[in-house]
N, C-alpha and C positions, 0 to 999 in steps of 0.2 A: 504494500500500500504506500502510495506517495504521500509524504508529509510535507505540506506547504509551510511557508514562513508564518502564515496566519494561524494555522493549527498549532504550530510549535509555540507561538506567542501565547495562545490560550492555555496550553499545557503549563507553560512557565508561570503564568499568572495564577493558575490554580494551585501549583506547588508553592507559590510564594505566600498564599493566604495562610495566616496562622491557624492552627487547629482551634476550633471553637467548642466550648462545652467542658466536659470533664477530663479531657486529655491532659491538660496542664495542672489539674488538681492533684494535690499530694494526698494520697490515701494512706492513712496511718496503719501500721502493722500491729497486730495483736501481740502483746508481750506475754501475757498470762491470763488465765481465767480462775477466779476465786469461786469455788463451788461449796454448797452446803446442802446435804440431803435430808438431815433430820429436822426439817422445818423450812425456814426461809431466811434470806438476807434482807434486812430492812432497807427500804429505798432511800433512807437518809445516810449518806456516807460522805467522806471528805478526803482529799489528798492535801498534804501540807504544802504551803507555798513554795518551799524548797524542793518538793518532790521526793523527800526522804521517806515519808510514811503515808500509809493508807489506813484510815479509821473506818470501821464498819461494825454493824451489830447483827449477830445471828439470833434468831428467835426459835427456840426448840419447840417440838410438838407438845412438850409438857409445860410450856409457857415461860421458860427461862430466857432472859435477855443477857447475852454475853457481848461485851464490848471487846473488839479485837483491834489492836494497833499493829500493823504489819510493816516491818522494815523492808522497803522495796528493793534495797540493794542486796541484803542477805537472805530475804525471804522468811526470816524468823518472825514470830508473833508473840505479843504479850496480851494476856486476857484478863478481864475483870467482869465479875457478875454484877450487873447493874439492875437486876430485876426489881429491887426495892425502890430504885430511883425512877425508872420509867420502863414501860413495855414497848411504847411507840414514841420515839423522840420526835419533836417538832423540827429540829434542825441540828446539824453538827457542823462545826467549822474550827479550823485551827487558828491560833493567833498568827499575826503577820510574821513573827520570827520563828514560827513552827514549833515553839517550845511547849505550848499547852493546847489542849483540845477542849472546846466548849460544847457541851451536850445540853440541849434545852427541852423542857416539857412545859405544858400549860400550867400556870400558877393558879392561885385562888380565884382570880378573875380573868376573864378572857383576854384582857389587854395586858396582863402581867404574866411573867414567865419565871420559871426556876431554871437555874443553870448548875450542872455538875462540871467541875473543872478537873481535868485529868492531864497527867504528864504523858510523854511518849512511851513511858514504861507501863502505861495503863493504870498506874497507881492514882487513886483519887486524892486531889489536893484539898478539896472542900466543895461547898455549895454556896451559891449566892441566890437567895430566894426572893420571889415577888418583885422583880424589876421589869421595866419596859424594854430594856436592851442592855447588852453587855458586850464589851469589846476589849481587845488588848491595847495597852498603851505604855507610855514611858513617862513617868513623873519624877522629877528631881533626880534623874539618873538611875531610877529603879524600874525594874520590870513590874508593871502594874496592870490591873484590870479596871476599866471605867464602867460603872453601872449607872444607867439613867432610869429614873422612875418618875412617873407622873401619877399623882393620886388626887382624887376629887373628894371634896367635903362640902356638901351643900352647894352654895353658889361660887365656891372658890376651888382652885386646884394648885398643887405645889409641884414644882419641877425641881427634882433633886439629882445632883450628880455626886456620886461617891467614888473615891479612889481607893482601891485595895492593893496592898502589897501581895504579890503572888505567893510569897512564903507564909503569909498569915491572912486567911480570908475571913476570919471571925469578925473583924471590926475594921471599918475604913480608916485610912490614915488621914484623909481629907474629905470634907463634905461641903458642898455648895448648894444654895437653895434660892429659888425665885418663886414668889407667890403671884398668882394672877387670878382673874375671874375665869368663869367657865369658857369665855370666848378667847382666852389667852391674852387679855389686856391688862396692862400695868398702868396705874394712875400716877405714881410718883417714882422718881423725881420729875419725870415728864410722862405724858400719856403715850404709850406705844403698844403695838400689837405684835405678838410673837409670830414670825413667819416659819422658821425652821431652825434646827440646831446644826452647827458645823459637824463634820464627820467624827470629831473627837469629843463632842458634847461640851466643850469648854467655852464656846461662843454661841450666841443666838443672833440670827439675822432678823431684824425687826423693822416695822414701819412706824416711824414717829409721827403721830397725828399733829397736823398743823393747828396752831392756836387761832383763836378768834381775834381779829384786829379791829378794835373799836373805832379807830380813825377812819378806816375804809369800809367798816361794816361788812367785813368779809372774812372768810376763813383763809389762813395762810396755807401754802402748799404743804403736802406731806413730804417727809424726807425718809430716806433709808438710814439704817444705823446698825450698830453692833453692840450687844450687851455682853460684857465680859463676866462670865460666871465667877472666876477666881477673884477678880478685883471688885466685883459688884458695881460696875461702872458702865455708863452709856457713852458711846462715841457716835455722834451724829455724822451722817454722810451728806449726800447731795439731794436736791429736790427730785422727787419722782415725777417724771414727765408724763407717764401714761399709767394711771392707777390700774386700769383694766388688764394690761399686759403684765404689770408687776404682780397683781393678784393671781393671775393665771399661772405664772412661773412659781409663785409662792406655794400654791396648792400642790403643784407637781413635786417640788423639792421636799415638802412636808410629807408627802405620800411615801417617798423613798428615803426616809431619814436614816442617817448613818452611812450613806454612800459618799465616796469621794467625788464622783462625777455621775452625771446622768447622760444616757444616750437618748436622743430624740430622732425618731425616724417616721416620716409621714409622706403622704402622696401615693402615687401609683407606680409600680415597677415599669420601667421602659427598657428598650434594647441596650441602653448605655448606663442605666442607673435608676433614677427616680425623677419624676416631675415635681417632687416636693423637696424635702430637706433631710439631710443626714448630718446631725450635729451632736457635739458633746458639750454639756453645760457644767461649769464650775460654780455657778451661782445664779441668782435671779438676774435676768437680762444679760447674762454673760455666756454666750454660746459661740462655739467655734466649729467651723465646717470640718467634718471628718473626711480625710483623704485616704480611701481604701486602695489597696494594691490588687483588688479583685473587682469583678463586675457585680455591682449591687443588684442589678436588674434580674439576676438569676434566682433570687431568694424570696421566700415568703416573709413579708415584712412582719406579719403578726406572730411569727415564730421566734422573734428576737428575745433572747434570755441572757442575763448577765450573772456573773458570779460576784458576790459581795466582797470576798477577800481578794485583795490585789495580789499579783504574783510577786516574786522576789525582786523584780525590777521596778515595782511600783506601777505596773500597767494593769488595766482592767481586762478581764477575760469575758467574752460573750460568744454566743452561738446563734446560728440561723440555719433553717432547713432549706434545701433546694426545692424550688417549685418545679415539678417535673415538666410542666408546660409553660415555662416562663417565656416572655416575649423575645428574649435573646435567642432561645433555641427554636421557638416556633417559626421564626423567620426562615429557618432551614428546613421546616416541615419535619422536625424530629421531636423527640422528647428525651428528658434526662431521668436517670435513676435518682431516687430520693435519698440524698446523703445529708448528714448533719455536719456543718463546718464550724470550726472553732477559730476565734480570732483574738488578737491582742489589740489594745487601744491605748495609745499614749494621750492622756487627757490634756497635757500641756501643749502638744504640737498638733494633735488631731490625726497623727499617722496611725493607720490600722493595717495589720498584716495577718495573713492566714497562717494558722498553725498546722492545718491539715483537716481531713474529713474522715468520717466513719459512716458506713452504710446504715441507714435508718429504717428503710422500708416503711411499713405502716405502723411500726411500734411507737409507743410513747417513750421518749428518752429522758432519763435523768442522768446528769453528769457532774463531774468535778475535775478541775484542771489544777495541777501543781507541778512546778519544775518541768521535767521532760515527760510527764505522764498525764494521761487522760483516763479517768475511770468512767465507765458507761454501764448503766443498767437499763434493760429493756423491760417495759411494763405493759401489761394489758390494760386497755381503757376501762375495763370493768373491775380491775383489781390492781390498784396502784400502790399497795402497801409494800410490796417487795417481790423478789424473785429468788430462785435457787442459785443463780450465777451472777457474777459481777466481772465484767470484762475490763482488762487493763491494756491500754495502748501506749506505745512509745512514740514520742514526738520526734526525737533526734536519735 
């Protein structure tokens, strides 16, 4: 067959077009599978930020809950019977330095929680009960835990921040308190409304209500501000130019209290990304465009999930599922397999990179990322309590 210059040009152009779809995706390899046949593995599990340890709970057929902390390098495990503390934890997460594990259960009221604190040797260090949130911290050079509690009494509520030395969890070494009404409003020294707490709970972002000006017979503009819990002092900021947008962001940050950053993704997927926005927020009206090294238009926007604990580099971890019939692939009259992809996000620069992907199929996926490992549990939509296997994948 005679090949003309025209047909050769077409062949060259086709070969020059980069492969579209999953060809460039990095599919993670399975490192090991944790199995348990005498019951199930609870769907709450965690990998430490350093990637050194995996924590999970097995529930036996006779109802015993055993906490297992696995050294991922050696494969050895340490066990602790936590049946008296909880049969079904609400959450499990390591401290940012990977030193301790926080296991939570529901407290006396639905908005309060109890935390069991364990070392990587699975030895219990103590309990901190009836708090709204608990996180690892560093206070005055000591490894500490910060407990935040909000309690309501009649028409008032108290916001309390307690600092605990990890070596002694019986009594806080420092305690700070702010009283408000049920709306979260403080009347003195100036009138301000609580918006949300900083990720370490030591500062509160507030709206300072503008005073009434008798001379002009009008209300002065509201301003933003910061209440310092430790100093019990208010620092006023600048005027709020758009109260509606400010309040909208305030509600969003209050909903995800305790996070360092928020991811905001809206609009409709397109062949090249989204016709909306993909941003990371560090505070009210402080958003930065996310610059991914992947095609955002391939993913189901509603599937975006993030991990609260940052990785050892201080980056946020999040995941999204491939939309098998996304606009990017439909243009080629093809479809993709449903994978779950994991990403890192630098909240300061907006840079976001792919860590790799794992086949998802139609399963519900619960995951944890730490260091060079991803733990994945596949759940049935009608039974999300656990499974008999937990898959571990290696990133590098």
